[in-house]
C-alpha positions in Angstrom: 104.3 125.0 113.2 103.3 121.2 113.1 104.8 118.6 110.7 101.4 117.5 109.6 100.8 121.0 108.1 104.1 120.8 106.2 103.8 117.4 105.2 100.4 118.0 103.7 101.7 121.0 102.0 104.3 119.4 100.2 102.1 116.4 99.1 99.8 119.3 98.1 102.7 120.7 95.5 103.8 117.6 94.5 100.3 115.9 93.5 99.5 119.8 91.7 102.7 119.6 90.3 103.9 122.7 91.2 103.8 125.5 93.9 101.4 127.9 91.9 99.1 125.4 90.8 98.8 124.2 94.8 98.2 127.5 95.8 95.4 127.8 93.5 94.2 124.7 94.5 94.4 124.9 98.2 93.7 128.8 98.4 97.0 129.3 100.4 99.6 131.6 99.0 102.6 130.6 96.6 104.8 131.7 99.2 103.4 130.2 102.3 103.5 126.8 100.6 107.2 127.3 99.6 107.8 128.3 103.5 106.1 125.2 104.6 108.1 122.9 102.2 111.3 124.5 103.1 110.5 124.0 106.9 110.0 120.6 106.3 113.1 119.8 104.1 115.3 121.5 107.1 113.4 119.3 109.5 114.3 116.4 107.4 117.9 117.3 106.5 116.9 116.7 103.3 115.9 118.0 99.9 112.8 116.6 98.9 112.0 118.9 95.6 114.7 120.2 93.3 113.3 123.7 91.9 114.3 125.7 89.1 112.4 128.9 87.7 110.3 126.7 85.3 109.5 123.4 87.1 110.9 121.2 90.0 111.1 117.6 90.0 111.2 114.9 93.2 114.6 114.1 94.6 114.8 110.0 95.6 114.5 111.4 99.1 111.4 113.5 98.1 109.8 110.4 96.3 110.3 108.2 99.0 109.1 110.6 101.5 106.0 111.2 99.4 104.8 107.9 99.2 105.2 106.9 102.8 103.6 110.8 103.6 100.7 110.3 101.8 99.9 106.6 103.2 100.1 108.2 106.5 97.7 111.3 105.8 95.5 108.8 104.1 95.6 106.6 107.7 95.1 109.7 109.3 92.1 111.2 107.3 90.7 107.5 107.1 90.8 107.6 111.1 88.8 110.5 111.4 86.0 109.2 108.9 85.9 106.4 111.0 85.4 108.2 114.0 82.8 110.4 112.0 81.3 107.4 110.5 77.7 107.2 112.8 77.1 111.0 111.1 74.4 110.6 108.5 76.0 113.1 106.3 79.0 111.4 104.2 81.2 113.9 102.6 83.9 114.4 100.0 85.5 112.6 96.9 85.7 108.9 96.0 88.2 108.4 93.5 86.9 104.8 91.5 88.4 102.8 88.7 86.1 100.6 86.8 85.9 98.6 83.5 84.2 100.8 80.7 81.9 97.8 80.1 80.3 98.5 83.9 79.9 101.9 83.6 78.2 101.8 79.9 75.8 99.0 80.9 72.5 98.9 83.1 74.5 97.7 85.9 76.5 101.5 85.8 72.8 103.0 86.7 74.4 101.9 90.2 76.7 105.0 90.3 74.1 107.2 89.6 71.9 105.9 92.2 74.0 106.4 94.8 75.0 109.9 94.1 71.3 110.7 94.0 71.1 109.4 97.5 74.6 110.7 98.8 74.4 114.4 97.1 77.4 115.6 99.7 79.6 112.7 98.2 81.3 113.0 94.6 82.6 110.4 92.5 85.7 110.6 90.3 85.2 107.7 87.9 87.9 106.6 85.9 86.6 103.9 83.1 89.8 102.1 81.9 90.2 98.1 81.0 93.1 97.7 83.0 93.9 97.0 86.5 95.2 100.2 88.2 97.4 100.3 91.2 95.3 101.4 93.8 98.1 102.7 96.0 100.2 104.3 94.0 97.7 106.0 91.3 95.6 107.1 94.6 92.4 105.5 94.1 90.0 104.8 97.0 88.5 101.6 95.3 88.0 99.8 92.3 85.3 97.9 90.7 86.8 94.7 89.3 85.0 91.9 87.0 87.1 88.7 87.6 88.0 85.5 89.2 89.6 87.3 91.7 93.2 86.5 92.7 95.1 85.9 95.8 96.6 89.5 96.6 97.2 91.9 98.9 93.4 93.5 98.6 90.3 93.4 100.4 87.5 92.3 98.3 83.6 92.3 98.8 81.8 90.2 96.2 79.1 92.4 94.6 77.3 89.9 92.7 77.7 86.7 90.7 78.9 87.1 86.9 79.5 85.1 84.1 79.9 85.4 80.4 78.1 83.6 77.4 79.1 82.7 74.2 76.4 84.2 71.9 75.6 84.1 68.2 72.5 84.8 66.3 70.3 81.6 65.6 70.7 82.3 61.6 74.5 82.1 62.3 74.1 79.0 64.6 72.0 77.3 61.7 74.3 78.6 58.9 77.6 77.3 60.5 76.5 74.6 62.7 75.9 72.0 64.2 77.8 74.0 67.3 77.9 71.2 69.8 81.4 71.4 71.6 83.4 74.2 72.3 86.2 72.6 70.0 83.8 73.8 67.1 84.6 77.4 67.5 87.9 77.4 66.1 86.2 76.6 62.8 83.7 79.8 62.6 84.1 82.8 63.0 84.7 84.3 66.6 84.6 87.9 67.5 87.5 89.0 70.0 87.4 91.4 72.7 90.6 92.0 73.3 90.3 92.7 77.0 90.4 89.0 78.2 93.7 87.8 79.1 93.9 85.3 76.6 92.6 87.2 73.7 92.6 84.3 70.8 92.8 81.5 73.4 89.0 80.6 75.3 89.4 78.4 78.9 86.7 76.0 79.0 86.0 73.6 81.7 84.7 69.7 81.5 82.7 68.5 84.3 84.5 65.2 83.8 88.1 65.8 81.9 89.1 69.4 83.5 89.7 72.4 81.9 90.9 72.8 78.1 91.6 75.6 75.7 90.4 76.8 71.8 92.1 78.6 69.5 89.6 80.6 67.7 90.2 83.4 64.9 87.8 85.9 63.0 87.0 89.2 61.2 86.9 91.4 64.3 89.4 92.3 67.7 88.5 95.2 69.6 88.8 95.7 73.1 85.2 96.5 73.6 82.0 93.8 74.5 79.8 96.3 73.6 81.5 96.0 69.9 81.7 92.1 70.0 77.8 92.3 70.6 76.9 94.7 67.6 79.0 92.6 65.9 77.2 89.1 66.8 74.1 90.7 66.6 75.0 91.5 63.0 75.7 87.7 62.6 79.3 88.1 62.1 80.6 85.6 64.6 80.5 84.1 68.2 81.3 86.5 71.0 82.3 86.0 74.5 79.6 88.6 76.0 78.6 89.7 79.9 75.7 88.4 81.2 74.8 91.9 82.5 75.0 93.2 78.4 73.8 89.6 77.2 70.3 89.1 79.0 68.1 91.2 77.1 69.0 89.9 74.0 69.0 86.6 74.9 65.7 86.7 76.8 64.5 88.0 73.3 65.5 85.1 71.2 67.6 87.6 69.2 71.1 85.5 70.5 71.4 82.2 71.3 74.1 80.9 74.0 76.2 78.2 73.2 78.1 75.5 75.6 76.5 76.9 78.8 78.0 73.5 80.8 81.8 74.0 79.6 81.9 78.0 80.6 83.1 79.0 83.7 81.4 79.7 86.7 84.0 81.1 89.1 83.8 84.5 88.4 82.3 87.8 90.3 81.8 91.7 90.7 84.0 92.8 93.0 84.5 95.8 95.2 88.3 96.1 95.8 90.2 98.7 98.4 93.7 99.1 100.0 94.1 96.6 103.2 94.3 99.7 105.5 93.6 99.6 109.3 90.8 102.7 109.0 88.4 101.9 106.5 86.7 105.2 105.4 83.3 105.6 105.9 82.4 106.9 102.3 84.2 103.9 100.7 82.3 101.5 103.2 78.8 103.5 102.6 79.7 103.0 99.2 80.5 99.4 98.9 77.5 98.7 101.1 75.1 100.6 98.7 76.5 98.6 95.5 76.0 95.4 97.3 72.4 96.3 98.3 71.9 97.7 94.8 73.2 94.3 93.1 70.9 92.4 95.7 67.6 94.5 94.4 68.3 94.8 90.9 69.4 90.8 90.2 
């Protein structure tokens, strides 16, 4: 029995959180998995799992081995994908992290269209508004809407992105004139707490550089869809992503304010860990989304 087989058995047990669950998931017997893990421990001369009758836990050595072994097996699997990437069949599962905003908006259709074109590949989509650790949490890639900071990740830009300061024409007439971003400090503002700055908005003056404006208002919520609904109800001004705001701006239901002061250095990016061998399924997914955004600009 080779080390890779024992290594896979160990990872299966850890990720399933038990021998019985791993046996059900892999189709191997509990006794066989236990044998493989015990042989791996004997080979290493170290205890990887603390076992009791009801549960188990990783030892310090087990934590170290799991992290490194997971990366090794991913590299091996990715290398196999790379060799097979000219094969028209792209199979398996992709675990993708993305913002709820993305999946709930029209651009979420891109994911549906991808699965329709690749019926042998399934997506495990985790929609939440935080920056996950792709490696530690086992994600293949993430979709991020941001100004991309320097990191150890590889990124490909899928589309430009901006936000609009939106309000109804009636709100502007009632509370106006609203001619400078500083005017937002005296009117109700609808705060999307997904923003890293929350109650402080950043603007850029082409002449004087960046500056901040403090805002407050009747609603603070971690959902741009909710702030959009509140803005449409005339409750205040809201910063709304372009792919959500666009139809309401085009219809005239909302108007945009201070366009010349809003940052234009944001984008929608696919980001993935820096691996030597990029899996064919990840490459296919990113290529598809890039093309989808070009066609649906």
